Short mmCIF file of the C-alpha atoms (twelve columns), coordinates in Angstrom:
data_MODEL
# 
_entry.id   MODEL 
# 
loop_
_atom_site.group_PDB 
_atom_site.id 
_atom_site.type_symbol 
_atom_site.label_atom_id 
_atom_site.label_alt_id 
_atom_site.label_comp_id 
_atom_site.label_asym_id 
_atom_site.label_seq_id 
_atom_site.Cartn_x 
_atom_site.Cartn_y 
_atom_site.Cartn_z 
_atom_site.pdbx_PDB_model_num 
ATOM 1   C CA . MET A 1   0.000  0.000  0.000   1 
ATOM 2   C CA . GLU A 2   1.331  3.413  -0.964  1 
ATOM 3   C CA . LYS A 3   2.053  5.691  1.980   1 
ATOM 4   C CA . THR A 4   0.028  8.877  2.361   1 
ATOM 5   C CA . THR A 5   1.827  10.397 5.352   1 
ATOM 6   C CA . VAL A 6   4.548  9.716  7.910   1 
ATOM 7   C CA . THR A 7   3.808  8.416  11.421  1 
ATOM 8   C CA . LEU A 8   5.621  8.005  14.723  1 
ATOM 9   C CA . GLN A 9   5.788  4.274  14.029  1 
ATOM 10  C CA . ASP A 10  7.490  4.985  10.690  1 
ATOM 11  C CA . VAL A 11  10.091 7.098  12.491  1 
ATOM 12  C CA . ARG A 12  10.695 4.407  15.117  1 
ATOM 13  C CA . GLU A 13  11.125 1.769  12.412  1 
ATOM 14  C CA . ALA A 14  13.499 4.078  10.564  1 
ATOM 15  C CA . ALA A 15  15.572 4.499  13.735  1 
ATOM 16  C CA . ASP A 16  15.959 0.735  14.056  1 
ATOM 17  C CA . ARG A 17  16.752 0.384  10.349  1 
ATOM 18  C CA . ILE A 18  19.446 3.053  10.087  1 
ATOM 19  C CA . ARG A 19  21.017 2.733  13.546  1 
ATOM 20  C CA . PRO A 20  24.011 0.640  12.344  1 
ATOM 21  C CA . TYR A 21  24.857 3.204  9.662   1 
ATOM 22  C CA . ILE A 22  24.583 6.628  11.306  1 
ATOM 23  C CA . ARG A 23  25.782 8.532  14.357  1 
ATOM 24  C CA . HIS A 24  23.581 9.416  17.310  1 
ATOM 25  C CA . THR A 25  24.764 13.019 17.355  1 
ATOM 26  C CA . PRO A 26  25.078 14.660 20.793  1 
ATOM 27  C CA . LEU A 27  22.772 17.295 22.203  1 
ATOM 28  C CA . LEU A 28  25.178 19.992 23.357  1 
ATOM 29  C CA . ARG A 29  24.344 22.271 26.282  1 
ATOM 30  C CA . GLU A 30  25.794 25.703 25.445  1 
ATOM 31  C CA . LYS A 31  25.448 27.810 28.594  1 
ATOM 32  C CA . THR A 32  27.588 30.629 27.187  1 
ATOM 33  C CA . MET A 33  24.887 31.330 24.616  1 
ATOM 34  C CA . ASP A 34  21.994 31.516 27.112  1 
ATOM 35  C CA . LYS A 35  22.067 35.245 27.836  1 
ATOM 36  C CA . ILE A 36  22.648 36.136 24.197  1 
ATOM 37  C CA . LEU A 37  19.728 34.047 22.957  1 
ATOM 38  C CA . GLY A 38  17.400 34.380 25.936  1 
ATOM 39  C CA . CYS A 39  16.879 30.734 26.846  1 
ATOM 40  C CA . GLU A 40  18.638 27.532 27.901  1 
ATOM 41  C CA . VAL A 41  20.408 26.600 24.670  1 
ATOM 42  C CA . TYR A 42  20.882 23.058 23.395  1 
ATOM 43  C CA . LEU A 43  22.431 22.381 20.003  1 
ATOM 44  C CA . LYS A 44  21.853 19.271 17.871  1 
ATOM 45  C CA . PRO A 45  24.976 19.398 15.642  1 
ATOM 46  C CA . GLU A 46  24.148 17.352 12.554  1 
ATOM 47  C CA . MET A 47  27.312 18.645 10.899  1 
ATOM 48  C CA . LEU A 48  28.919 15.917 13.043  1 
ATOM 49  C CA . GLN A 49  26.783 13.321 11.247  1 
ATOM 50  C CA . ILE A 50  28.509 11.130 8.668   1 
ATOM 51  C CA . THR A 51  28.678 13.128 5.383   1 
ATOM 52  C CA . GLY A 52  28.336 16.330 7.435   1 
ATOM 53  C CA . SER A 53  24.556 16.709 7.464   1 
ATOM 54  C CA . PHE A 54  21.263 15.220 8.648   1 
ATOM 55  C CA . LYS A 55  20.462 14.124 5.090   1 
ATOM 56  C CA . LEU A 56  22.122 10.729 5.561   1 
ATOM 57  C CA . ARG A 57  19.300 9.652  7.881   1 
ATOM 58  C CA . GLY A 58  16.588 10.010 5.260   1 
ATOM 59  C CA . ALA A 59  18.633 8.756  2.328   1 
ATOM 60  C CA . MET A 60  19.740 5.663  4.221   1 
ATOM 61  C CA . ASN A 61  16.212 4.858  5.375   1 
ATOM 62  C CA . LYS A 62  14.861 5.177  1.833   1 
ATOM 63  C CA . ILE A 63  17.539 3.012  0.221   1 
ATOM 64  C CA . LEU A 64  17.286 0.344  2.926   1 
ATOM 65  C CA . SER A 65  13.533 0.246  2.254   1 
ATOM 66  C CA . LEU A 66  13.938 -0.499 -1.464  1 
ATOM 67  C CA . THR A 67  13.390 -3.925 -2.977  1 
ATOM 68  C CA . GLU A 68  16.343 -5.909 -4.268  1 
ATOM 69  C CA . GLU A 69  15.236 -5.195 -7.847  1 
ATOM 70  C CA . GLU A 70  15.055 -1.446 -7.164  1 
ATOM 71  C CA . ARG A 71  18.536 -1.479 -5.683  1 
ATOM 72  C CA . LYS A 72  19.910 -3.269 -8.743  1 
ATOM 73  C CA . ARG A 73  18.515 -0.557 -11.050 1 
ATOM 74  C CA . GLY A 74  20.131 2.214  -9.003  1 
ATOM 75  C CA . ILE A 75  18.903 5.489  -7.541  1 
ATOM 76  C CA . ILE A 76  18.841 9.140  -8.573  1 
ATOM 77  C CA . CYS A 77  18.304 12.422 -6.762  1 
ATOM 78  C CA . SER A 78  18.425 16.168 -7.339  1 
ATOM 79  C CA . SER A 79  20.166 18.221 -4.685  1 
ATOM 80  C CA . SER A 80  22.116 21.387 -3.979  1 
ATOM 81  C CA . GLY A 81  24.668 19.176 -2.274  1 
ATOM 82  C CA . ASN A 82  23.919 17.665 1.139   1 
ATOM 83  C CA . HIS A 83  21.265 15.223 -0.057  1 
ATOM 84  C CA . ALA A 84  23.520 14.337 -2.991  1 
ATOM 85  C CA . GLN A 85  26.389 13.467 -0.658  1 
ATOM 86  C CA . ALA A 86  24.090 11.450 1.570   1 
ATOM 87  C CA . CYS A 87  22.717 9.415  -1.332  1 
ATOM 88  C CA . ALA A 88  26.233 8.892  -2.684  1 
ATOM 89  C CA . PHE A 89  27.538 7.650  0.664   1 
ATOM 90  C CA . ALA A 90  24.554 5.387  1.287   1 
ATOM 91  C CA . GLY A 91  24.727 4.038  -2.247  1 
ATOM 92  C CA . GLN A 92  28.430 3.303  -1.959  1 
ATOM 93  C CA . LEU A 93  27.979 1.605  1.415   1 
ATOM 94  C CA . LEU A 94  25.077 -0.541 0.229   1 
ATOM 95  C CA . GLY A 95  26.409 -1.235 -3.258  1 
ATOM 96  C CA . VAL A 96  23.735 0.778  -5.077  1 
ATOM 97  C CA . HIS A 97  24.607 2.773  -8.205  1 
ATOM 98  C CA . THR A 98  23.863 6.448  -7.500  1 
ATOM 99  C CA . VAL A 99  23.283 9.367  -9.864  1 
ATOM 100 C CA . VAL A 100 22.956 12.914 -8.534  1 
ATOM 101 C CA . VAL A 101 21.854 16.016 -10.423 1 
ATOM 102 C CA . VAL A 102 23.290 19.172 -8.861  1 
ATOM 103 C CA . PRO A 103 22.895 22.856 -9.788  1 
ATOM 104 C CA . GLU A 104 25.852 24.388 -11.569 1 
ATOM 105 C CA . ASP A 105 26.406 26.913 -8.751  1 
ATOM 106 C CA . ALA A 106 26.307 24.407 -5.864  1 
ATOM 107 C CA . PRO A 107 29.215 24.697 -3.389  1 
ATOM 108 C CA . LYS A 108 32.220 22.961 -4.921  1 
ATOM 109 C CA . VAL A 109 32.923 20.949 -1.785  1 
ATOM 110 C CA . LYS A 110 29.500 19.295 -2.033  1 
ATOM 111 C CA . ILE A 111 29.958 18.373 -5.701  1 
ATOM 112 C CA . GLU A 112 33.477 17.047 -5.132  1 
ATOM 113 C CA . ASN A 113 32.411 15.001 -2.112  1 
ATOM 114 C CA . ALA A 114 29.588 13.345 -4.048  1 
ATOM 115 C CA . ARG A 115 32.048 12.365 -6.771  1 
ATOM 116 C CA . LYS A 116 34.582 11.040 -4.261  1 
ATOM 117 C CA . LEU A 117 31.838 8.857  -2.809  1 
ATOM 118 C CA . GLY A 118 31.378 7.186  -6.185  1 
ATOM 119 C CA . ALA A 119 28.258 8.899  -7.487  1 
ATOM 120 C CA . ASP A 120 27.789 9.850  -11.114 1 
ATOM 121 C CA . VAL A 121 27.366 13.633 -10.839 1 
ATOM 122 C CA . ILE A 122 25.383 15.510 -13.472 1 
ATOM 123 C CA . VAL A 123 25.911 19.267 -13.162 1 
ATOM 124 C CA . TRP A 124 22.810 20.987 -14.518 1 
ATOM 125 C CA . GLU A 125 20.991 24.305 -14.522 1 
ATOM 126 C CA . ARG A 126 20.118 25.981 -11.201 1 
ATOM 127 C CA . ALA A 127 16.451 26.303 -12.234 1 
ATOM 128 C CA . TYR A 128 14.349 23.794 -10.301 1 
ATOM 129 C CA . ALA A 129 12.164 22.809 -13.264 1 
ATOM 130 C CA . ALA A 130 15.140 22.189 -15.524 1 
ATOM 131 C CA . ARG A 131 16.856 19.930 -13.006 1 
ATOM 132 C CA . TRP A 132 13.725 17.887 -12.368 1 
ATOM 133 C CA . LYS A 133 13.151 17.421 -16.078 1 
ATOM 134 C CA . LYS A 134 16.679 16.027 -16.296 1 
ATOM 135 C CA . VAL A 135 15.974 13.648 -13.397 1 
ATOM 136 C CA . LYS A 136 12.767 12.406 -15.045 1 
ATOM 137 C CA . ASP A 137 14.573 11.900 -18.352 1 
ATOM 138 C CA . GLU A 138 17.246 9.810  -16.605 1 
ATOM 139 C CA . ILE A 139 14.595 7.701  -14.845 1 
ATOM 140 C CA . ALA A 140 12.778 7.090  -18.123 1 
ATOM 141 C CA . GLU A 141 16.009 5.970  -19.804 1 
ATOM 142 C CA . HIS A 142 17.597 3.904  -17.023 1 
ATOM 143 C CA . GLY A 143 14.819 2.886  -14.606 1 
ATOM 144 C CA . TYR A 144 16.393 4.513  -11.556 1 
ATOM 145 C CA . THR A 145 14.400 4.926  -8.337  1 
ATOM 146 C CA . MET A 146 13.916 8.504  -7.206  1 
ATOM 147 C CA . VAL A 147 15.156 9.386  -3.711  1 
ATOM 148 C CA . HIS A 148 13.437 12.725 -3.208  1 
ATOM 149 C CA . GLY A 149 14.988 14.973 -0.586  1 
ATOM 150 C CA . TYR A 150 11.717 16.071 1.022   1 
ATOM 151 C CA . GLU A 151 8.600  14.714 -0.735  1 
ATOM 152 C CA . ASP A 152 9.343  11.081 0.156   1 
ATOM 153 C CA . TYR A 153 7.744  9.735  3.357   1 
ATOM 154 C CA . ASP A 154 10.579 7.245  3.963   1 
ATOM 155 C CA . VAL A 155 13.035 10.131 3.776   1 
ATOM 156 C CA . MET A 156 10.889 12.153 6.207   1 
ATOM 157 C CA . ALA A 157 10.834 9.216  8.626   1 
ATOM 158 C CA . GLY A 158 14.623 9.001  8.537   1 
ATOM 159 C CA . GLN A 159 14.967 12.703 9.297   1 
ATOM 160 C CA . GLY A 160 12.494 12.322 12.162  1 
ATOM 161 C CA . THR A 161 14.992 10.130 14.017  1 
ATOM 162 C CA . ILE A 162 16.661 13.379 15.073  1 
ATOM 163 C CA . ALA A 163 13.633 14.085 17.269  1 
ATOM 164 C CA . LEU A 164 13.768 10.665 18.904  1 
ATOM 165 C CA . GLU A 165 17.404 11.265 19.848  1 
ATOM 166 C CA . MET A 166 16.667 14.738 21.233  1 
ATOM 167 C CA . MET A 167 13.754 13.549 23.349  1 
ATOM 168 C CA . GLU A 168 15.850 10.644 24.611  1 
ATOM 169 C CA . ASP A 169 18.746 12.930 25.564  1 
ATOM 170 C CA . LEU A 170 16.547 15.739 26.946  1 
ATOM 171 C CA . PRO A 171 13.073 14.442 27.891  1 
ATOM 172 C CA . GLU A 172 12.191 17.842 29.381  1 
ATOM 173 C CA . VAL A 173 12.834 19.765 26.142  1 
ATOM 174 C CA . GLU A 174 10.202 22.482 25.708  1 
ATOM 175 C CA . THR A 175 10.856 24.020 22.280  1 
ATOM 176 C CA . VAL A 176 12.539 22.669 19.151  1 
ATOM 177 C CA . LEU A 177 13.711 24.984 16.342  1 
ATOM 178 C CA . VAL A 178 14.148 23.510 12.864  1 
ATOM 179 C CA . PRO A 179 15.172 25.076 9.521   1 
ATOM 180 C CA . ILE A 180 12.609 24.717 6.725   1 
ATOM 181 C CA . GLY A 181 13.585 24.325 3.092   1 
ATOM 182 C CA . GLY A 182 11.569 21.738 1.213   1 
ATOM 183 C CA . GLY A 183 9.968  20.683 4.475   1 
ATOM 184 C CA . GLY A 184 10.978 17.030 4.776   1 
ATOM 185 C CA . LEU A 185 13.154 17.525 7.847   1 
ATOM 186 C CA . ILE A 186 10.605 19.404 9.908   1 
ATOM 187 C CA . SER A 187 7.818  17.054 8.772   1 
ATOM 188 C CA . GLY A 188 9.640  14.054 10.220  1 
ATOM 189 C CA . ILE A 189 10.746 15.882 13.365  1 
ATOM 190 C CA . ALA A 190 7.344  17.454 14.057  1 
ATOM 191 C CA . THR A 191 5.549  14.139 13.553  1 
ATOM 192 C CA . ALA A 192 7.839  12.323 15.972  1 
ATOM 193 C CA . ILE A 193 7.551  15.084 18.578  1 
ATOM 194 C CA . LYS A 194 3.833  15.819 18.414  1 
ATOM 195 C CA . GLU A 195 2.846  12.136 18.347  1 
ATOM 196 C CA . THR A 196 5.053  11.579 21.399  1 
ATOM 197 C CA . ASN A 197 4.485  14.751 23.417  1 
ATOM 198 C CA . PRO A 198 2.117  17.372 21.935  1 
ATOM 199 C CA . LYS A 199 3.181  19.895 24.594  1 
ATOM 200 C CA . ILE A 200 6.602  20.367 23.005  1 
ATOM 201 C CA . ARG A 201 6.580  23.482 20.798  1 
ATOM 202 C CA . VAL A 202 7.897  22.998 17.265  1 
ATOM 203 C CA . VAL A 203 9.007  26.133 15.392  1 
ATOM 204 C CA . GLY A 204 10.116 26.220 11.777  1 
ATOM 205 C CA . ILE A 205 12.536 28.883 10.529  1 
ATOM 206 C CA . GLN A 206 13.074 30.160 7.005   1 
ATOM 207 C CA . ALA A 207 15.335 32.798 5.507   1 
ATOM 208 C CA . ALA A 208 13.269 35.879 4.634   1 
ATOM 209 C CA . ALA A 209 14.769 35.705 1.147   1 
ATOM 210 C CA . THR A 210 13.137 32.356 0.393   1 
ATOM 211 C CA . CYS A 211 10.128 31.832 2.647   1 
ATOM 212 C CA . ALA A 212 7.161  30.196 0.938   1 
ATOM 213 C CA . TYR A 213 6.040  28.269 4.030   1 
ATOM 214 C CA . TYR A 214 6.043  31.428 6.139   1 
ATOM 215 C CA . VAL A 215 4.000  33.383 3.599   1 
ATOM 216 C CA . SER A 216 1.656  30.435 3.104   1 
ATOM 217 C CA . ARG A 217 1.060  30.222 6.859   1 
ATOM 218 C CA . GLN A 218 0.257  33.923 6.934   1 
ATOM 219 C CA . LYS A 219 -2.171 33.639 4.019   1 
ATOM 220 C CA . GLY A 220 -3.695 30.328 5.062   1 
ATOM 221 C CA . GLN A 221 -2.972 28.645 1.740   1 
ATOM 222 C CA . LYS A 222 -0.044 27.482 -0.389  1 
ATOM 223 C CA . THR A 223 1.549  30.568 -1.909  1 
ATOM 224 C CA . ARG A 224 4.403  31.100 -4.342  1 
ATOM 225 C CA . VAL A 225 7.030  33.714 -3.454  1 
ATOM 226 C CA . GLU A 226 9.771  35.513 -5.346  1 
ATOM 227 C CA . CYS A 227 13.168 34.529 -3.966  1 
ATOM 228 C CA . THR A 228 16.125 36.866 -3.506  1 
ATOM 229 C CA . PRO A 229 19.792 35.978 -2.808  1 
ATOM 230 C CA . THR A 230 20.547 34.304 0.524   1 
ATOM 231 C CA . VAL A 231 23.544 32.780 2.263   1 
ATOM 232 C CA . ALA A 232 21.164 30.042 3.443   1 
ATOM 233 C CA . ASP A 233 21.339 28.339 0.055   1 
ATOM 234 C CA . GLY A 234 20.381 24.919 1.423   1 
ATOM 235 C CA . ILE A 235 16.805 25.919 2.281   1 
ATOM 236 C CA . GLY A 236 15.534 27.493 -0.904  1 
ATOM 237 C CA . CYS A 237 11.743 27.481 -1.033  1 
ATOM 238 C CA . SER A 238 9.691  29.397 -3.581  1 
ATOM 239 C CA . TYR A 239 6.606  27.177 -3.175  1 
ATOM 240 C CA . PRO A 240 5.586  24.679 -0.442  1 
ATOM 241 C CA . ALA A 241 6.094  21.013 -1.263  1 
ATOM 242 C CA . ASP A 242 3.014  18.832 -1.674  1 
ATOM 243 C CA . ASN A 243 3.575  16.091 0.897   1 
ATOM 244 C CA . PRO A 244 5.221  18.089 3.716   1 
ATOM 245 C CA . TYR A 245 2.698  20.924 3.574   1 
ATOM 246 C CA . PRO A 246 -0.241 19.246 5.380   1 
ATOM 247 C CA . ILE A 247 2.091  17.738 7.980   1 
ATOM 248 C CA . ILE A 248 3.648  21.118 8.687   1 
ATOM 249 C CA . ASP A 249 0.216  22.723 8.785   1 
ATOM 250 C CA . ARG A 250 -0.918 20.156 11.361  1 
ATOM 251 C CA . TYR A 251 2.099  19.799 13.621  1 
ATOM 252 C CA . VAL A 252 4.319  22.921 13.383  1 
ATOM 253 C CA . ASP A 253 3.231  25.518 15.938  1 
ATOM 254 C CA . GLU A 254 4.966  28.560 14.456  1 
ATOM 255 C CA . ILE A 255 6.900  29.530 11.340  1 
ATOM 256 C CA . GLU A 256 9.227  32.531 11.482  1 
ATOM 257 C CA . ILE A 257 11.699 34.236 9.147   1 
ATOM 258 C CA . VAL A 258 15.141 35.739 9.659   1 
ATOM 259 C CA . GLU A 259 17.215 38.301 7.768   1 
ATOM 260 C CA . GLU A 260 20.617 37.865 6.136   1 
ATOM 261 C CA . GLU A 261 22.681 39.841 8.642   1 
ATOM 262 C CA . ASP A 262 21.224 37.884 11.566  1 
ATOM 263 C CA . ILE A 263 22.061 34.612 9.798   1 
ATOM 264 C CA . LYS A 264 25.673 35.710 9.261   1 
ATOM 265 C CA . GLU A 265 26.005 36.872 12.861  1 
ATOM 266 C CA . SER A 266 24.685 33.498 13.986  1 
ATOM 267 C CA . VAL A 267 27.376 31.686 11.979  1 
ATOM 268 C CA . ARG A 268 29.946 33.713 13.922  1 
ATOM 269 C CA . LEU A 269 28.141 33.098 17.206  1 
ATOM 270 C CA . VAL A 270 28.089 29.318 16.755  1 
ATOM 271 C CA . ALA A 271 31.759 29.270 15.754  1 
ATOM 272 C CA . HIS A 272 32.818 31.434 18.691  1 
ATOM 273 C CA . HIS A 273 30.789 29.782 21.451  1 
ATOM 274 C CA . ALA A 274 30.179 26.201 20.280  1 
ATOM 275 C CA . LYS A 275 33.366 25.837 18.197  1 
ATOM 276 C CA . LEU A 276 31.306 24.390 15.338  1 
ATOM 277 C CA . ILE A 277 31.552 25.146 11.625  1 
ATOM 278 C CA . ALA A 278 27.926 25.490 10.649  1 
ATOM 279 C CA . GLU A 279 26.470 26.325 7.248   1 
ATOM 280 C CA . PRO A 280 24.441 29.536 7.229   1 
ATOM 281 C CA . THR A 281 21.465 27.309 6.426   1 
ATOM 282 C CA . SER A 282 21.888 25.661 9.842   1 
ATOM 283 C CA . CYS A 283 22.119 28.958 11.631  1 
ATOM 284 C CA . VAL A 284 18.681 30.310 10.774  1 
ATOM 285 C CA . VAL A 285 17.482 28.699 14.019  1 
ATOM 286 C CA . ILE A 286 20.059 30.629 16.033  1 
ATOM 287 C CA . ALA A 287 19.189 33.789 14.113  1 
ATOM 288 C CA . ALA A 288 15.533 33.378 15.098  1 
ATOM 289 C CA . LEU A 289 16.488 33.548 18.765  1 
ATOM 290 C CA . LEU A 290 19.139 36.234 18.302  1 
ATOM 291 C CA . SER A 291 16.718 38.533 16.474  1 
ATOM 292 C CA . GLY A 292 13.844 37.911 18.863  1 
ATOM 293 C CA . ARG A 293 11.635 36.459 16.142  1 
ATOM 294 C CA . VAL A 294 11.052 33.466 18.422  1 
ATOM 295 C CA . LYS A 295 10.084 34.428 21.945  1 
ATOM 296 C CA . THR A 296 11.360 32.320 24.848  1 
ATOM 297 C CA . ARG A 297 11.716 32.441 28.633  1 
ATOM 298 C CA . PRO A 298 15.214 32.584 30.159  1 
ATOM 299 C CA . ASP A 299 14.626 29.169 31.755  1 
ATOM 300 C CA . GLU A 300 13.055 27.583 28.643  1 
ATOM 301 C CA . LYS A 301 14.872 24.509 27.335  1 
ATOM 302 C CA . VAL A 302 15.282 25.125 23.613  1 
ATOM 303 C CA . ALA A 303 16.850 22.621 21.211  1 
ATOM 304 C CA . CYS A 304 18.206 24.006 17.934  1 
ATOM 305 C CA . VAL A 305 18.769 21.641 15.006  1 
ATOM 306 C CA . LEU A 306 22.001 22.628 13.242  1 
ATOM 307 C CA . THR A 307 21.491 20.764 10.021  1 
ATOM 308 C CA . SER A 308 24.876 20.725 8.316   1 
ATOM 309 C CA . GLY A 309 28.416 22.014 7.869   1 
ATOM 310 C CA . ASN A 310 29.213 21.373 4.210   1 
ATOM 311 C CA . TRP A 311 30.019 24.784 2.787   1 
ATOM 312 C CA . ASP A 312 32.992 26.253 0.984   1 
ATOM 313 C CA . ILE A 313 35.440 27.078 3.764   1 
ATOM 314 C CA . ASP A 314 36.581 30.313 2.113   1 
ATOM 315 C CA . LYS A 315 33.022 31.619 2.133   1 
ATOM 316 C CA . ILE A 316 32.592 30.680 5.788   1 
ATOM 317 C CA . GLY A 317 35.864 32.499 6.430   1 
ATOM 318 C CA . MET A 318 34.466 35.642 4.814   1 
ATOM 319 C CA . ILE A 319 31.466 35.512 7.124   1 
ATOM 320 C CA . LEU A 320 33.624 34.871 10.190  1 
ATOM 321 C CA . LYS A 321 35.808 37.855 9.270   1 
ATOM 322 C CA . ASN A 322 32.689 39.964 8.679   1 
ATOM 323 C CA . GLU A 323 33.660 40.632 5.080   1 
ATOM 324 C CA . PRO A 324 30.960 41.618 2.548   1 
ATOM 325 C CA . PHE A 325 29.352 38.511 1.129   1 
ATOM 326 C CA . GLU A 326 26.095 37.862 -0.717  1 
ATOM 327 C CA . GLY A 327 24.543 34.473 -1.272  1 
ATOM 328 C CA . GLU A 328 22.739 32.914 -4.222  1 
ATOM 329 C CA . ILE A 329 19.090 32.803 -5.165  1 
ATOM 330 C CA . ALA A 330 17.946 29.472 -3.729  1 
ATOM 331 C CA . THR A 331 14.680 28.191 -5.178  1 
# 
């Protein structure tokens, strides 16, 4: 039977399935950030995950769920980088041929890492529609199975294992902040949290430059937005995705946006206090607290999901040195 949503049971099964292949990343208590951010700060550093991002959880769960015949035909994905690396690693580990279609302006480190992990990398146009047409053409020709980064319920379930780890490590967590791009990550996390403890507040954060879920929440319906350049290139979102949208609508308590300068300052803040190299995409959750977009009590236990750390190191250096830097249009 074809799945129509993701459930807590799906997330629990995913946790059992992927446990031998991933890291249970720590939940770091960062007391030095409390006064700055206005709460008790806990960081979930998924840049310490294998391949440097949370994406491995979903990719691994999806591939492990495939039939033997599907594995033999191989898999394909479209990604700005982190999902591509995750699929490449999982494919290499499990002996599954992997093809990834990446935008021509994706960070070089992400493209190079996918190649090093044995994937066939197709560098294509940045435009979303053009890349997905290429993916569909490849599937039609070769019979690959799509591993979608956020529309796939098995992928969502894998990402939701982050929530199980957080609630295990900090049962008294009160608020969880999660970046929103396509919406697969927060769909899995919110499902696992709300179906375990509905009292835990789940807040999604987008960059103001690319914030279709935020605008859609404000308008009460799916809405397309015009995107402008952002350093948070990993969470481009000009229109809400089909499958995550109803899950987010049901389980995510708040959606907020943050501006570019607050994102950059948050990259510096995380590096200085937590000694972590975090992509700007990760740091939108810190920016939401820093800017006051998300209101908290000083004694509120807030867990922030730092999604990844795969970014060109020279660009991170420019941000750390407070040099002028503008991101790309992420759609």
